[in-house]
mmJSON file of the N, C-alpha and C atoms, coordinates in Angstrom:
{"data_MODEL":{"atom_site":{
"group_PDB":["ATOM","ATOM","ATOM","ATOM","ATOM","ATOM","ATOM","ATOM","ATOM","ATOM","ATOM","ATOM","ATOM","ATOM","ATOM","ATOM","ATOM","ATOM","ATOM","ATOM","ATOM","ATOM","ATOM","ATOM","ATOM","ATOM","ATOM","ATOM","ATOM","ATOM","ATOM","ATOM","ATOM","ATOM","ATOM","ATOM","ATOM","ATOM","ATOM","ATOM","ATOM","ATOM","ATOM","ATOM","ATOM","ATOM","ATOM","ATOM","ATOM","ATOM","ATOM","ATOM","ATOM","ATOM","ATOM","ATOM","ATOM","ATOM","ATOM","ATOM","ATOM","ATOM","ATOM","ATOM","ATOM","ATOM","ATOM","ATOM","ATOM","ATOM","ATOM","ATOM","ATOM","ATOM","ATOM","ATOM","ATOM","ATOM","ATOM","ATOM","ATOM","ATOM","ATOM","ATOM","ATOM","ATOM","ATOM","ATOM","ATOM","ATOM","ATOM","ATOM","ATOM","ATOM","ATOM","ATOM","ATOM","ATOM","ATOM","ATOM","ATOM","ATOM","ATOM","ATOM","ATOM","ATOM","ATOM","ATOM","ATOM","ATOM","ATOM","ATOM","ATOM","ATOM","ATOM","ATOM","ATOM","ATOM","ATOM","ATOM","ATOM","ATOM","ATOM","ATOM","ATOM","ATOM","ATOM","ATOM","ATOM","ATOM","ATOM","ATOM","ATOM","ATOM","ATOM","ATOM","ATOM","ATOM","ATOM","ATOM","ATOM","ATOM","ATOM","ATOM","ATOM","ATOM","ATOM","ATOM","ATOM","ATOM","ATOM","ATOM","ATOM","ATOM","ATOM","ATOM","ATOM","ATOM","ATOM","ATOM","ATOM","ATOM","ATOM","ATOM","ATOM","ATOM","ATOM","ATOM","ATOM","ATOM","ATOM","ATOM","ATOM","ATOM","ATOM","ATOM","ATOM","ATOM","ATOM","ATOM","ATOM","ATOM","ATOM","ATOM","ATOM","ATOM","ATOM","ATOM","ATOM","ATOM","ATOM","ATOM","ATOM","ATOM","ATOM","ATOM","ATOM","ATOM","ATOM","ATOM","ATOM","ATOM","ATOM","ATOM","ATOM","ATOM","ATOM","ATOM","ATOM","ATOM","ATOM","ATOM","ATOM","ATOM","ATOM","ATOM","ATOM","ATOM","ATOM","ATOM","ATOM","ATOM","ATOM","ATOM","ATOM","ATOM","ATOM","ATOM","ATOM","ATOM","ATOM","ATOM","ATOM","ATOM","ATOM","ATOM","ATOM"],
"id":[1,2,3,4,5,6,7,8,9,10,11,12,13,14,15,16,17,18,19,20,21,22,23,24,25,26,27,28,29,30,31,32,33,34,35,36,37,38,39,40,41,42,43,44,45,46,47,48,49,50,51,52,53,54,55,56,57,58,59,60,61,62,63,64,65,66,67,68,69,70,71,72,73,74,75,76,77,78,79,80,81,82,83,84,85,86,87,88,89,90,91,92,93,94,95,96,97,98,99,100,101,102,103,104,105,106,107,108,109,110,111,112,113,114,115,116,117,118,119,120,121,122,123,124,125,126,127,128,129,130,131,132,133,134,135,136,137,138,139,140,141,142,143,144,145,146,147,148,149,150,151,152,153,154,155,156,157,158,159,160,161,162,163,164,165,166,167,168,169,170,171,172,173,174,175,176,177,178,179,180,181,182,183,184,185,186,187,188,189,190,191,192,193,194,195,196,197,198,199,200,201,202,203,204,205,206,207,208,209,210,211,212,213,214,215,216,217,218,219,220,221,222,223,224,225,226,227,228,229,230,231,232,233,234,235,236,237],
"type_symbol":["N","C","C","N","C","C","N","C","C","N","C","C","N","C","C","N","C","C","N","C","C","N","C","C","N","C","C","N","C","C","N","C","C","N","C","C","N","C","C","N","C","C","N","C","C","N","C","C","N","C","C","N","C","C","N","C","C","N","C","C","N","C","C","N","C","C","N","C","C","N","C","C","N","C","C","N","C","C","N","C","C","N","C","C","N","C","C","N","C","C","N","C","C","N","C","C","N","C","C","N","C","C","N","C","C","N","C","C","N","C","C","N","C","C","N","C","C","N","C","C","N","C","C","N","C","C","N","C","C","N","C","C","N","C","C","N","C","C","N","C","C","N","C","C","N","C","C","N","C","C","N","C","C","N","C","C","N","C","C","N","C","C","N","C","C","N","C","C","N","C","C","N","C","C","N","C","C","N","C","C","N","C","C","N","C","C","N","C","C","N","C","C","N","C","C","N","C","C","N","C","C","N","C","C","N","C","C","N","C","C","N","C","C","N","C","C","N","C","C","N","C","C","N","C","C","N","C","C","N","C","C","N","C","C","N","C","C"],
"label_atom_id":["N","CA","C","N","CA","C","N","CA","C","N","CA","C","N","CA","C","N","CA","C","N","CA","C","N","CA","C","N","CA","C","N","CA","C","N","CA","C","N","CA","C","N","CA","C","N","CA","C","N","CA","C","N","CA","C","N","CA","C","N","CA","C","N","CA","C","N","CA","C","N","CA","C","N","CA","C","N","CA","C","N","CA","C","N","CA","C","N","CA","C","N","CA","C","N","CA","C","N","CA","C","N","CA","C","N","CA","C","N","CA","C","N","CA","C","N","CA","C","N","CA","C","N","CA","C","N","CA","C","N","CA","C","N","CA","C","N","CA","C","N","CA","C","N","CA","C","N","CA","C","N","CA","C","N","CA","C","N","CA","C","N","CA","C","N","CA","C","N","CA","C","N","CA","C","N","CA","C","N","CA","C","N","CA","C","N","CA","C","N","CA","C","N","CA","C","N","CA","C","N","CA","C","N","CA","C","N","CA","C","N","CA","C","N","CA","C","N","CA","C","N","CA","C","N","CA","C","N","CA","C","N","CA","C","N","CA","C","N","CA","C","N","CA","C","N","CA","C","N","CA","C","N","CA","C","N","CA","C","N","CA","C","N","CA","C","N","CA","C","N","CA","C","N","CA","C"],
"label_alt_id":[null,null,null,null,null,null,null,null,null,null,null,null,null,null,null,null,null,null,null,null,null,null,null,null,null,null,null,null,null,null,null,null,null,null,null,null,null,null,null,null,null,null,null,null,null,null,null,null,null,null,null,null,null,null,null,null,null,null,null,null,null,null,null,null,null,null,null,null,null,null,null,null,null,null,null,null,null,null,null,null,null,null,null,null,null,null,null,null,null,null,null,null,null,null,null,null,null,null,null,null,null,null,null,null,null,null,null,null,null,null,null,null,null,null,null,null,null,null,null,null,null,null,null,null,null,null,null,null,null,null,null,null,null,null,null,null,null,null,null,null,null,null,null,null,null,null,null,null,null,null,null,null,null,null,null,null,null,null,null,null,null,null,null,null,null,null,null,null,null,null,null,null,null,null,null,null,null,null,null,null,null,null,null,null,null,null,null,null,null,null,null,null,null,null,null,null,null,null,null,null,null,null,null,null,null,null,null,null,null,null,null,null,null,null,null,null,null,null,null,null,null,null,null,null,null,null,null,null,null,null,null,null,null,null,null,null,null],
"label_comp_id":["ASP","ASP","ASP","GLU","GLU","GLU","PHE","PHE","PHE","LEU","LEU","LEU","ASP","ASP","ASP","PRO","PRO","PRO","LEU","LEU","LEU","MET","MET","MET","LEU","LEU","LEU","THR","THR","THR","PHE","PHE","PHE","MET","MET","MET","LYS","LYS","LYS","ASP","ASP","ASP","PRO","PRO","PRO","VAL","VAL","VAL","LEU","LEU","LEU","LEU","LEU","LEU","PRO","PRO","PRO","THR","THR","THR","SER","SER","SER","GLY","GLY","GLY","THR","THR","THR","ILE","ILE","ILE","ILE","ILE","ILE","ASP","ASP","ASP","ARG","ARG","ARG","ALA","ALA","ALA","THR","THR","THR","ILE","ILE","ILE","LYS","LYS","LYS","GLN","GLN","GLN","HIS","HIS","HIS","LEU","LEU","LEU","LEU","LEU","LEU","ASN","ASN","ASN","ASP","ASP","ASP","PRO","PRO","PRO","ASN","ASN","ASN","ASP","ASP","ASP","PRO","PRO","PRO","PHE","PHE","PHE","ASN","ASN","ASN","ARG","ARG","ARG","LYS","LYS","LYS","GLU","GLU","GLU","LEU","LEU","LEU","SER","SER","SER","ILE","ILE","ILE","ASP","ASP","ASP","MET","MET","MET","VAL","VAL","VAL","GLU","GLU","GLU","PRO","PRO","PRO","ALA","ALA","ALA","THR","THR","THR","GLU","GLU","GLU","LEU","LEU","LEU","LYS","LYS","LYS","GLU","GLU","GLU","ARG","ARG","ARG","MET","MET","MET","THR","THR","THR","LYS","LYS","LYS","TRP","TRP","TRP","LEU","LEU","LEU","GLU","GLU","GLU","GLN","GLN","GLN","LYS","LYS","LYS","ARG","ARG","ARG","ALA","ALA","ALA","GLU","GLU","GLU","ARG","ARG","ARG","ASP","ASP","ASP","SER","SER","SER","LYS","LYS","LYS","MET","MET","MET","GLU","GLU","GLU","GLU","GLU","GLU"],
"label_asym_id":["A","A","A","A","A","A","A","A","A","A","A","A","A","A","A","A","A","A","A","A","A","A","A","A","A","A","A","A","A","A","A","A","A","A","A","A","A","A","A","A","A","A","A","A","A","A","A","A","A","A","A","A","A","A","A","A","A","A","A","A","A","A","A","A","A","A","A","A","A","A","A","A","A","A","A","A","A","A","A","A","A","A","A","A","A","A","A","A","A","A","A","A","A","A","A","A","A","A","A","A","A","A","A","A","A","A","A","A","A","A","A","A","A","A","A","A","A","A","A","A","A","A","A","A","A","A","A","A","A","A","A","A","A","A","A","A","A","A","A","A","A","A","A","A","A","A","A","A","A","A","A","A","A","A","A","A","A","A","A","A","A","A","A","A","A","A","A","A","A","A","A","A","A","A","A","A","A","A","A","A","A","A","A","A","A","A","A","A","A","A","A","A","A","A","A","A","A","A","A","A","A","A","A","A","A","A","A","A","A","A","A","A","A","A","A","A","A","A","A","A","A","A","A","A","A","A","A","A","A","A","A","A","A","A","A","A","A"],
"label_entity_id":["1","1","1","1","1","1","1","1","1","1","1","1","1","1","1","1","1","1","1","1","1","1","1","1","1","1","1","1","1","1","1","1","1","1","1","1","1","1","1","1","1","1","1","1","1","1","1","1","1","1","1","1","1","1","1","1","1","1","1","1","1","1","1","1","1","1","1","1","1","1","1","1","1","1","1","1","1","1","1","1","1","1","1","1","1","1","1","1","1","1","1","1","1","1","1","1","1","1","1","1","1","1","1","1","1","1","1","1","1","1","1","1","1","1","1","1","1","1","1","1","1","1","1","1","1","1","1","1","1","1","1","1","1","1","1","1","1","1","1","1","1","1","1","1","1","1","1","1","1","1","1","1","1","1","1","1","1","1","1","1","1","1","1","1","1","1","1","1","1","1","1","1","1","1","1","1","1","1","1","1","1","1","1","1","1","1","1","1","1","1","1","1","1","1","1","1","1","1","1","1","1","1","1","1","1","1","1","1","1","1","1","1","1","1","1","1","1","1","1","1","1","1","1","1","1","1","1","1","1","1","1","1","1","1","1","1","1"],
"label_seq_id":[1,1,1,2,2,2,3,3,3,4,4,4,5,5,5,6,6,6,7,7,7,8,8,8,9,9,9,10,10,10,11,11,11,12,12,12,13,13,13,14,14,14,15,15,15,16,16,16,17,17,17,18,18,18,19,19,19,20,20,20,21,21,21,22,22,22,23,23,23,24,24,24,25,25,25,26,26,26,27,27,27,28,28,28,29,29,29,30,30,30,31,31,31,32,32,32,33,33,33,34,34,34,35,35,35,36,36,36,37,37,37,38,38,38,39,39,39,40,40,40,41,41,41,42,42,42,43,43,43,44,44,44,45,45,45,46,46,46,47,47,47,48,48,48,49,49,49,50,50,50,51,51,51,52,52,52,53,53,53,54,54,54,55,55,55,56,56,56,57,57,57,58,58,58,59,59,59,60,60,60,61,61,61,62,62,62,63,63,63,64,64,64,65,65,65,66,66,66,67,67,67,68,68,68,69,69,69,70,70,70,71,71,71,72,72,72,73,73,73,74,74,74,75,75,75,76,76,76,77,77,77,78,78,78,79,79,79],
"pdbx_PDB_ins_code":[null,null,null,null,null,null,null,null,null,null,null,null,null,null,null,null,null,null,null,null,null,null,null,null,null,null,null,null,null,null,null,null,null,null,null,null,null,null,null,null,null,null,null,null,null,null,null,null,null,null,null,null,null,null,null,null,null,null,null,null,null,null,null,null,null,null,null,null,null,null,null,null,null,null,null,null,null,null,null,null,null,null,null,null,null,null,null,null,null,null,null,null,null,null,null,null,null,null,null,null,null,null,null,null,null,null,null,null,null,null,null,null,null,null,null,null,null,null,null,null,null,null,null,null,null,null,null,null,null,null,null,null,null,null,null,null,null,null,null,null,null,null,null,null,null,null,null,null,null,null,null,null,null,null,null,null,null,null,null,null,null,null,null,null,null,null,null,null,null,null,null,null,null,null,null,null,null,null,null,null,null,null,null,null,null,null,null,null,null,null,null,null,null,null,null,null,null,null,null,null,null,null,null,null,null,null,null,null,null,null,null,null,null,null,null,null,null,null,null,null,null,null,null,null,null,null,null,null,null,null,null,null,null,null,null,null,null],
"Cartn_x":[132.829,131.841,132.011,131.835,132.052,131.03,129.932,128.907,129.104,130.141,130.385,131.359,131.062,131.959,133.243,134.408,135.65,136.058,135.525,135.854,134.828,133.563,132.494,131.973,132.275,131.798,130.277,129.638,128.186,127.83,126.595,126.125,126.066,126.726,126.754,125.423,125.026,123.803,124.115,125.263,125.654,127.162,127.589,129.015,129.658,130.847,131.613,133.057,133.719,135.113,135.995,137.008,138.003,139.093,139.216,140.157,141.621,141.897,143.278,143.8,142.902,143.349,142.669,141.596,140.867,139.954,139.728,138.883,137.433,136.508,135.081,134.614,133.884,133.435,132.072,131.304,129.999,130.18,129.361,129.472,129.345,128.436,128.257,129.516,130.19,131.409,132.52,132.74,133.833,133.501,132.229,131.859,132.176,131.842,132.126,133.632,134.377,135.834,136.45,135.98,136.563,136.238,135.264,134.994,136.163,136.869,137.967,139.349,139.434,140.732,140.605,141.311,141.164,141.999,142.212,143.028,142.294,142.648,142.125,142.567,141.636,142.014,142.839,142.956,143.667,145.104,145.393,146.777,147.262,146.431,146.764,146.99,146.593,146.691,145.55,145.78,144.765,143.496,142.349,141.065,139.985,139.077,137.897,136.663,135.52,134.278,133.945,134.398,134.154,134.901,135.936,136.759,136.179,135.306,134.797,133.846,133.815,133.016,131.999,130.756,129.758,130.194,129.996,130.293,128.992,128.57,127.243,127.098,128.143,128.051,127.852,128.6,128.44,127.058,126.591,125.269,124.185,124.318,123.34,123.361,124.553,124.653,124.06,124.277,123.717,122.192,121.652,120.197,119.595,120.202,119.707,119.797,120.894,121.073,119.995,119.736,118.697,117.317,117.024,115.734,115.58,116.644,116.615,116.377,117.072,116.914,115.505,114.961,113.597,112.582,112.796,111.886,111.947,113.153,113.3,112.588,112.764,112.112,110.594,110.107,108.658,108.067,108.776,108.252,108.221,109.177,109.164,108.028,107.698,106.611,105.253,105.146,103.876,103.618,104.657,104.494,103.784],
"Cartn_y":[7.478,7.467,8.714,8.567,9.688,10.809,10.559,11.583,12.408,12.1,12.821,13.969,15.084,16.23,15.83,16.035,15.566,16.312,17.504,18.227,17.988,18.022,17.912,16.484,15.618,14.23,14.146,15.075,15.087,14.87,14.425,14.213,15.571,15.659,16.933,17.207,18.475,18.888,19.545,20.228,20.953,20.778,19.625,19.368,20.276,20.777,21.598,21.113,21.361,20.982,22.187,21.981,23.013,22.835,23.759,23.569,23.587,24.173,24.267,22.943,22.094,20.807,19.602,19.843,18.739,18.027,18.624,18.038,18.458,17.533,17.855,18.024,19.111,19.486,20.152,20.202,20.848,22.366,22.996,24.443,25.212,24.81,25.511,25.441,24.311,24.136,25.046,25.085,25.899,27.389,27.751,29.156,29.614,28.789,29.125,29.216,28.28,28.286,29.554,29.94,31.087,32.417,32.445,33.665,34.003,32.985,33.167,32.991,32.299,31.948,31.837,32.676,32.677,31.609,30.488,29.427,28.097,27.259,25.905,25.159,24.567,23.898,22.627,22.156,20.907,21.1,22.281,22.519,23.947,24.772,26.142,27.093,26.698,27.613,28.617,29.792,30.837,30.347,30.656,30.189,31.199,31.418,32.248,31.446,31.853,31.133,31.183,32.213,32.318,31.262,30.684,29.697,28.286,28.007,26.641,26.301,25.024,24.552,23.533,23.597,22.605,21.195,20.256,18.846,18.183,18.509,18.101,16.586,15.907,14.456,13.774,14.218,13.655,13.985,15.203,15.615,14.721,14.387,13.508,12.111,11.586,10.27,10.293,11.376,11.503,11.531,12.27,12.369,11.007,10.265,8.926,7.979,8.055,7.206,7.504,8.794,9.168,8.678,8.841,8.383,6.876,6.144,4.69,4.316,4.968,4.671,5.009,6.112,6.492,5.49,5.043,4.053,2.736,2.318,1.095,1.245,2.387,2.635,2.616,3.29,3.373,1.991,1.156,-0.168,-1.044,-0.872,-1.627,-1.18,0.097,0.621,0.105,-0.168,-0.627,-2.086,-2.832,-4.272,-4.549],
"Cartn_z":[-114.824,-115.903,-116.757,-118.05,-118.961,-118.803,-118.096,-117.931,-116.661,-115.888,-114.638,-114.847,-114.206,-114.208,-113.477,-114.088,-113.468,-112.198,-111.973,-110.736,-109.639,-110.002,-109.008,-108.834,-109.8,-109.796,-109.754,-110.46,-110.584,-112.056,-112.308,-113.675,-114.378,-115.519,-116.245,-116.915,-116.929,-117.614,-118.953,-119.017,-120.222,-120.428,-120.979,-121.125,-122.182,-121.846,-122.776,-122.81,-123.929,-124.118,-123.821,-122.986,-122.739,-123.798,-124.748,-125.85,-125.405,-124.265,-123.793,-123.244,-122.708,-122.153,-122.794,-123.566,-124.168,-123.189,-122.033,-120.995,-121.197,-120.934,-120.97,-119.533,-119.295,-117.96,-118.091,-117.018,-117.069,-117.167,-117.996,-118.199,-116.869,-116.021,-114.745,-113.886,-113.903,-113.108,-113.608,-114.92,-115.444,-115.336,-115.475,-115.297,-113.879,-112.905,-111.507,-111.277,-111.812,-111.656,-112.247,-113.437,-114.125,-113.454,-112.568,-111.807,-110.888,-110.435,-109.484,-110.103,-111.22,-111.789,-113.313,-114.073,-115.539,-116.249,-115.588,-116.167,-116.171,-117.146,-117.225,-115.959,-115.214,-113.964,-114.157,-115.399,-115.651,-116.132,-116.698,-117.14,-116.899,-116.302,-115.914,-117.088,-118.3,-119.437,-119.369,-119.934,-119.921,-120.621,-120.021,-120.543,-120.212,-121.152,-120.901,-121.295,-120.786,-121.064,-122.556,-123.244,-124.691,-125.484,-124.895,-125.588,-125.517,-124.538,-124.384,-125.531,-125.891,-127.024,-126.535,-127.016,-126.62,-127.011,-126.122,-126.4,-126.842,-128.056,-128.522,-128.662,-129.131,-129.285,-127.928,-126.931,-125.586,-125.034,-125.245,-124.771,-125.368,-126.654,-127.315,-126.701,-126.428,-125.794,-124.393,-123.672,-122.324,-122.367,-123.321,-123.46,-123.78,-124.708,-125.053,-123.86,-123.112,-121.936,-120.892,-120.653,-119.692,-120.137,-121.421,-121.937,-121.766,-122.018,-121.858,-120.394,-119.484,-118.059,-117.583,-118.07,-117.683,-118.219,-119.455,-120.046,-119.275,-118.876,-118.076,-116.74,-116.107,-114.814,-114.969,-116.013,-116.218,-116.512,-117.27,-117.591,-116.339,-115.443,-114.202,-113.292,-113.323,-112.488,-112.964,-114.273,-114.837,-114.552,-114.192,-113.941,-112.641],
"occupancy":[1.0,1.0,1.0,1.0,1.0,1.0,1.0,1.0,1.0,1.0,1.0,1.0,1.0,1.0,1.0,1.0,1.0,1.0,1.0,1.0,1.0,1.0,1.0,1.0,1.0,1.0,1.0,1.0,1.0,1.0,1.0,1.0,1.0,1.0,1.0,1.0,1.0,1.0,1.0,1.0,1.0,1.0,1.0,1.0,1.0,1.0,1.0,1.0,1.0,1.0,1.0,1.0,1.0,1.0,1.0,1.0,1.0,1.0,1.0,1.0,1.0,1.0,1.0,1.0,1.0,1.0,1.0,1.0,1.0,1.0,1.0,1.0,1.0,1.0,1.0,1.0,1.0,1.0,1.0,1.0,1.0,1.0,1.0,1.0,1.0,1.0,1.0,1.0,1.0,1.0,1.0,1.0,1.0,1.0,1.0,1.0,1.0,1.0,1.0,1.0,1.0,1.0,1.0,1.0,1.0,1.0,1.0,1.0,1.0,1.0,1.0,1.0,1.0,1.0,1.0,1.0,1.0,1.0,1.0,1.0,1.0,1.0,1.0,1.0,1.0,1.0,1.0,1.0,1.0,1.0,1.0,1.0,1.0,1.0,1.0,1.0,1.0,1.0,1.0,1.0,1.0,1.0,1.0,1.0,1.0,1.0,1.0,1.0,1.0,1.0,1.0,1.0,1.0,1.0,1.0,1.0,1.0,1.0,1.0,1.0,1.0,1.0,1.0,1.0,1.0,1.0,1.0,1.0,1.0,1.0,1.0,1.0,1.0,1.0,1.0,1.0,1.0,1.0,1.0,1.0,1.0,1.0,1.0,1.0,1.0,1.0,1.0,1.0,1.0,1.0,1.0,1.0,1.0,1.0,1.0,1.0,1.0,1.0,1.0,1.0,1.0,1.0,1.0,1.0,1.0,1.0,1.0,1.0,1.0,1.0,1.0,1.0,1.0,1.0,1.0,1.0,1.0,1.0,1.0,1.0,1.0,1.0,1.0,1.0,1.0,1.0,1.0,1.0,1.0,1.0,1.0,1.0,1.0,1.0,1.0,1.0,1.0],
"B_iso_or_equiv":[0.0,0.0,0.0,0.0,0.0,0.0,0.0,0.0,0.0,0.0,0.0,0.0,0.0,0.0,0.0,0.0,0.0,0.0,0.0,0.0,0.0,0.0,0.0,0.0,0.0,0.0,0.0,0.0,0.0,0.0,0.0,0.0,0.0,0.0,0.0,0.0,0.0,0.0,0.0,0.0,0.0,0.0,0.0,0.0,0.0,0.0,0.0,0.0,0.0,0.0,0.0,0.0,0.0,0.0,0.0,0.0,0.0,0.0,0.0,0.0,0.0,0.0,0.0,0.0,0.0,0.0,0.0,0.0,0.0,0.0,0.0,0.0,0.0,0.0,0.0,0.0,0.0,0.0,0.0,0.0,0.0,0.0,0.0,0.0,0.0,0.0,0.0,0.0,0.0,0.0,0.0,0.0,0.0,0.0,0.0,0.0,0.0,0.0,0.0,0.0,0.0,0.0,0.0,0.0,0.0,0.0,0.0,0.0,0.0,0.0,0.0,0.0,0.0,0.0,0.0,0.0,0.0,0.0,0.0,0.0,0.0,0.0,0.0,0.0,0.0,0.0,0.0,0.0,0.0,0.0,0.0,0.0,0.0,0.0,0.0,0.0,0.0,0.0,0.0,0.0,0.0,0.0,0.0,0.0,0.0,0.0,0.0,0.0,0.0,0.0,0.0,0.0,0.0,0.0,0.0,0.0,0.0,0.0,0.0,0.0,0.0,0.0,0.0,0.0,0.0,0.0,0.0,0.0,0.0,0.0,0.0,0.0,0.0,0.0,0.0,0.0,0.0,0.0,0.0,0.0,0.0,0.0,0.0,0.0,0.0,0.0,0.0,0.0,0.0,0.0,0.0,0.0,0.0,0.0,0.0,0.0,0.0,0.0,0.0,0.0,0.0,0.0,0.0,0.0,0.0,0.0,0.0,0.0,0.0,0.0,0.0,0.0,0.0,0.0,0.0,0.0,0.0,0.0,0.0,0.0,0.0,0.0,0.0,0.0,0.0,0.0,0.0,0.0,0.0,0.0,0.0,0.0,0.0,0.0,0.0,0.0,0.0],
"pdbx_formal_charge":[null,null,null,null,null,null,null,null,null,null,null,null,null,null,null,null,null,null,null,null,null,null,null,null,null,null,null,null,null,null,null,null,null,null,null,null,null,null,null,null,null,null,null,null,null,null,null,null,null,null,null,null,null,null,null,null,null,null,null,null,null,null,null,null,null,null,null,null,null,null,null,null,null,null,null,null,null,null,null,null,null,null,null,null,null,null,null,null,null,null,null,null,null,null,null,null,null,null,null,null,null,null,null,null,null,null,null,null,null,null,null,null,null,null,null,null,null,null,null,null,null,null,null,null,null,null,null,null,null,null,null,null,null,null,null,null,null,null,null,null,null,null,null,null,null,null,null,null,null,null,null,null,null,null,null,null,null,null,null,null,null,null,null,null,null,null,null,null,null,null,null,null,null,null,null,null,null,null,null,null,null,null,null,null,null,null,null,null,null,null,null,null,null,null,null,null,null,null,null,null,null,null,null,null,null,null,null,null,null,null,null,null,null,null,null,null,null,null,null,null,null,null,null,null,null,null,null,null,null,null,null,null,null,null,null,null,null],
"auth_seq_id":[1,1,1,2,2,2,3,3,3,4,4,4,5,5,5,6,6,6,7,7,7,8,8,8,9,9,9,10,10,10,11,11,11,12,12,12,13,13,13,14,14,14,15,15,15,16,16,16,17,17,17,18,18,18,19,19,19,20,20,20,21,21,21,22,22,22,23,23,23,24,24,24,25,25,25,26,26,26,27,27,27,28,28,28,29,29,29,30,30,30,31,31,31,32,32,32,33,33,33,34,34,34,35,35,35,36,36,36,37,37,37,38,38,38,39,39,39,40,40,40,41,41,41,42,42,42,43,43,43,44,44,44,45,45,45,46,46,46,47,47,47,48,48,48,49,49,49,50,50,50,51,51,51,52,52,52,53,53,53,54,54,54,55,55,55,56,56,56,57,57,57,58,58,58,59,59,59,60,60,60,61,61,61,62,62,62,63,63,63,64,64,64,65,65,65,66,66,66,67,67,67,68,68,68,69,69,69,70,70,70,71,71,71,72,72,72,73,73,73,74,74,74,75,75,75,76,76,76,77,77,77,78,78,78,79,79,79],
"auth_comp_id":["ASP","ASP","ASP","GLU","GLU","GLU","PHE","PHE","PHE","LEU","LEU","LEU","ASP","ASP","ASP","PRO","PRO","PRO","LEU","LEU","LEU","MET","MET","MET","LEU","LEU","LEU","THR","THR","THR","PHE","PHE","PHE","MET","MET","MET","LYS","LYS","LYS","ASP","ASP","ASP","PRO","PRO","PRO","VAL","VAL","VAL","LEU","LEU","LEU","LEU","LEU","LEU","PRO","PRO","PRO","THR","THR","THR","SER","SER","SER","GLY","GLY","GLY","THR","THR","THR","ILE","ILE","ILE","ILE","ILE","ILE","ASP","ASP","ASP","ARG","ARG","ARG","ALA","ALA","ALA","THR","THR","THR","ILE","ILE","ILE","LYS","LYS","LYS","GLN","GLN","GLN","HIS","HIS","HIS","LEU","LEU","LEU","LEU","LEU","LEU","ASN","ASN","ASN","ASP","ASP","ASP","PRO","PRO","PRO","ASN","ASN","ASN","ASP","ASP","ASP","PRO","PRO","PRO","PHE","PHE","PHE","ASN","ASN","ASN","ARG","ARG","ARG","LYS","LYS","LYS","GLU","GLU","GLU","LEU","LEU","LEU","SER","SER","SER","ILE","ILE","ILE","ASP","ASP","ASP","MET","MET","MET","VAL","VAL","VAL","GLU","GLU","GLU","PRO","PRO","PRO","ALA","ALA","ALA","THR","THR","THR","GLU","GLU","GLU","LEU","LEU","LEU","LYS","LYS","LYS","GLU","GLU","GLU","ARG","ARG","ARG","MET","MET","MET","THR","THR","THR","LYS","LYS","LYS","TRP","TRP","TRP","LEU","LEU","LEU","GLU","GLU","GLU","GLN","GLN","GLN","LYS","LYS","LYS","ARG","ARG","ARG","ALA","ALA","ALA","GLU","GLU","GLU","ARG","ARG","ARG","ASP","ASP","ASP","SER","SER","SER","LYS","LYS","LYS","MET","MET","MET","GLU","GLU","GLU","GLU","GLU","GLU"],
"auth_asym_id":["A","A","A","A","A","A","A","A","A","A","A","A","A","A","A","A","A","A","A","A","A","A","A","A","A","A","A","A","A","A","A","A","A","A","A","A","A","A","A","A","A","A","A","A","A","A","A","A","A","A","A","A","A","A","A","A","A","A","A","A","A","A","A","A","A","A","A","A","A","A","A","A","A","A","A","A","A","A","A","A","A","A","A","A","A","A","A","A","A","A","A","A","A","A","A","A","A","A","A","A","A","A","A","A","A","A","A","A","A","A","A","A","A","A","A","A","A","A","A","A","A","A","A","A","A","A","A","A","A","A","A","A","A","A","A","A","A","A","A","A","A","A","A","A","A","A","A","A","A","A","A","A","A","A","A","A","A","A","A","A","A","A","A","A","A","A","A","A","A","A","A","A","A","A","A","A","A","A","A","A","A","A","A","A","A","A","A","A","A","A","A","A","A","A","A","A","A","A","A","A","A","A","A","A","A","A","A","A","A","A","A","A","A","A","A","A","A","A","A","A","A","A","A","A","A","A","A","A","A","A","A","A","A","A","A","A","A"],
"auth_atom_id":["N","CA","C","N","CA","C","N","CA","C","N","CA","C","N","CA","C","N","CA","C","N","CA","C","N","CA","C","N","CA","C","N","CA","C","N","CA","C","N","CA","C","N","CA","C","N","CA","C","N","CA","C","N","CA","C","N","CA","C","N","CA","C","N","CA","C","N","CA","C","N","CA","C","N","CA","C","N","CA","C","N","CA","C","N","CA","C","N","CA","C","N","CA","C","N","CA","C","N","CA","C","N","CA","C","N","CA","C","N","CA","C","N","CA","C","N","CA","C","N","CA","C","N","CA","C","N","CA","C","N","CA","C","N","CA","C","N","CA","C","N","CA","C","N","CA","C","N","CA","C","N","CA","C","N","CA","C","N","CA","C","N","CA","C","N","CA","C","N","CA","C","N","CA","C","N","CA","C","N","CA","C","N","CA","C","N","CA","C","N","CA","C","N","CA","C","N","CA","C","N","CA","C","N","CA","C","N","CA","C","N","CA","C","N","CA","C","N","CA","C","N","CA","C","N","CA","C","N","CA","C","N","CA","C","N","CA","C","N","CA","C","N","CA","C","N","CA","C","N","CA","C","N","CA","C","N","CA","C","N","CA","C","N","CA","C","N","CA","C","N","CA","C","N","CA","C"],
"pdbx_PDB_model_num":[1,1,1,1,1,1,1,1,1,1,1,1,1,1,1,1,1,1,1,1,1,1,1,1,1,1,1,1,1,1,1,1,1,1,1,1,1,1,1,1,1,1,1,1,1,1,1,1,1,1,1,1,1,1,1,1,1,1,1,1,1,1,1,1,1,1,1,1,1,1,1,1,1,1,1,1,1,1,1,1,1,1,1,1,1,1,1,1,1,1,1,1,1,1,1,1,1,1,1,1,1,1,1,1,1,1,1,1,1,1,1,1,1,1,1,1,1,1,1,1,1,1,1,1,1,1,1,1,1,1,1,1,1,1,1,1,1,1,1,1,1,1,1,1,1,1,1,1,1,1,1,1,1,1,1,1,1,1,1,1,1,1,1,1,1,1,1,1,1,1,1,1,1,1,1,1,1,1,1,1,1,1,1,1,1,1,1,1,1,1,1,1,1,1,1,1,1,1,1,1,1,1,1,1,1,1,1,1,1,1,1,1,1,1,1,1,1,1,1,1,1,1,1,1,1,1,1,1,1,1,1,1,1,1,1,1,1]
}}}
């Protein structure tokens, strides 16, 4: 699923784009990785946290998807 972090396989909260590989990953995951290794985990090119870019379009789609799922859940609870 496009909303899952490719390393941790968890739902991303703050997706960011790694410009060195074009991969989208959760900010918390890449921050933790960069504490131990200053390279992109997908292609081993040099990477710093300052280089990552917010994946705002994906974040917006994730927010809409979550809102839809919550609304569906809430409507089922009211029945």
